[in-house]
N, C-alpha and C positions, 0 to 999 in steps of 0.2 A: 503492499502500498505508498510505504515511501516514496520507492520510486513512483509512482503513480504521481503521486500530489511533486516530488522534484520535477517531473518532466510538463507536467502542464501546468502547472503556476507559473511560469514565462511565458506561454500560448495566451493565460484567462488576461493577468492583470497589465499586459500592455493593450495599448491605447486601440481598438478595434470597433468596428458595428455596434455591438453588445454595448459598450463603453461610450459610443457618443450617443444612441438612441436611449440610455439608461438618463442620459445628465442631463437630454431634450425631453423628454417624457417625464420626468420628476417637477422638471422647473416649469410647464405645462400643467401635469393635475397632482401634480400633491406625490406625495412616494405613492400610493395608489397605483402609479403610473410604470410602476417596476412591476407591475402584473404581468400586463402585455408581454416586455421586452424578454422576462423570464419563462415564458407560457413559449414564444415563438425561438427563442435562442437553444430553449432544450429539446423542441421540436427539430432544430436542425442538428443540437449534435448527433439526438437519436440516428435520426435519418443517418449521416457521416457513421456513425458508430455499427450500424446495419447492413451499408454499403458494404463498410469495409470489411466485418466481417463474413458476408457473403461472397466477398471475391468482387462485388460487382463493382466498386471504385477501382481498381486494381483494370478490371477491362475494358472501364469508362477512361481511362486514363491511357491507354494501349490504344484507343483512336487518335491519330493525329490532330483531326482536325476537329472535336467535340473538345478537344483537352485546348486547342486553342481558343476555341469560343468558351470554354470556360474561363481563361483568362483574361482573354479583353472583356468579358459581357461584366465578370467580377471586377475587375478595375476599373472600367465605368461606372458599376453600381456604387463601388465606394468615391470616388468622385463624385458621383449624384449623391450620393448623403451626404459631402464633405460642405457644399453644394449650397445644399437643402440647410443645413445645419444653418452655414454661414450668412445663410439669407434670413435666416429666424433672427439671429442676434442683431442686422443689419435692422430689421424693419419687423417689429414685434408682431403685426398684425398680421404678418404671412402664415405666422406660424400655425393660426388658423385652419389654413389649407393641407399643411403636410400634416396629416396625421398619424399617429403611430400604434398600427394596429400588427397583432399576432404574425397576421399575413407579412405585413410588410418584413415584419422581422424575421420569420423565417426565411423570407428569401435573401434578406440581405446575408445571413447564415448559412444556408445553403450554397448560396455563389461565392462566402468569402473563405476565400485561398487559404487561410493563415489554417484550419479544420481539414483542407481539404491537404495539404503539407504535415501536419500533425497525423494524420491517418494515413496515410501513403507517403511516409517517408521515417518521422519519429520511433513511429508503434512499434512499423514491423523490424526494428532495429533490437527489441526487447523481448522478441516473439522467440527467441533460437533461446532466452537465458531459460523462459519457460514456458517451455512445450508438451511438457506433460499436462498443463491447462487446457491444451486444443486452443487450436488460429480462433474457436469463434465466439466461447468463451473469454479470450483474453479480452477481444476486443469488447467484447459485451461490459466485463469489469471497465475495462480502461471508460469506455463508455458511462459508465452509471459512476464513477467517479471526477470524468469530465462535470457531468452534470451535473453532481451535488459541488463542486465545487465552483463553479463558475454561478450557480446558482448565489450562493454565500456570497462570494465576490460582487452579484451583481443589487444582491438585498445592501452590503457596507456598503456601497459606492449607493445606492438610491438614499440610504439613510445621511451620507455624511453629506451628501446637496440638498435633501431635506431639512435640515438643518442646518447648514448656511443659508439657505431662503427663508428659515422662518428669523435669525440671526443679524437678517440683511447686509450680508456679506452675498450679495446676488453679482458683484464683481466677480470676485474671486470664482465662481461660477460660471460667468462667461467671458472670463481670459480661459480654463478650463475647457469651455467646450469650445472658444475660439481656436485653443490650439489643439484639440483633436481636428474641428473642423482641417483645421491646415495641414495636418497630422495624414488625416484621409485621403486628402487630394494629391498632396506629393506621393501618396504610399501607389495611389490608384494611378498616378500619373504617372512615378519609377515603374510601375509594371509592364503598363503598354510604351513606352522607353523599350526594357528590357526586348521585350515578346518583339517588337520588330526590327531591332539590333540583329 
């Protein structure tokens, strides 16, 4: 279990789609806003873990055109999310147009390159060490740990943002949101540039 935590924590706490969506959701709806983000994120992680366990992710990534599509579309979605958050910071009224739904969060997580890399490159390196549990169960255990840790992190993040909002520290949240949105735009842009090269 400690191996799972050590492998997963850098992926979980680094800024990404769920991180940015949690901040935006809590700003808009209060702490209850974390619910849709958590449900969408959990569903996305579950699909990644199940696809990896069934070998579907490996097969999909073997088809070059599909791999290219996922990389391009995922990068465009990161850029879109970054600009959406940036726009909501600059014009607070526009945030009403961009609701954060379970479906939207699920799609961002499903096409996010971080879990794809995690389940296709990082986790398989640990399978050799734990072959006696079976590959399928190994992915299920890893996915379960990922879901539990990700949920805990999003609850903590949501709580921190909620407290900051109530303590009139909105400028810190806006700074974090600005940094997160720029990070997503740069990450998506770098992914596209690396893909084109």
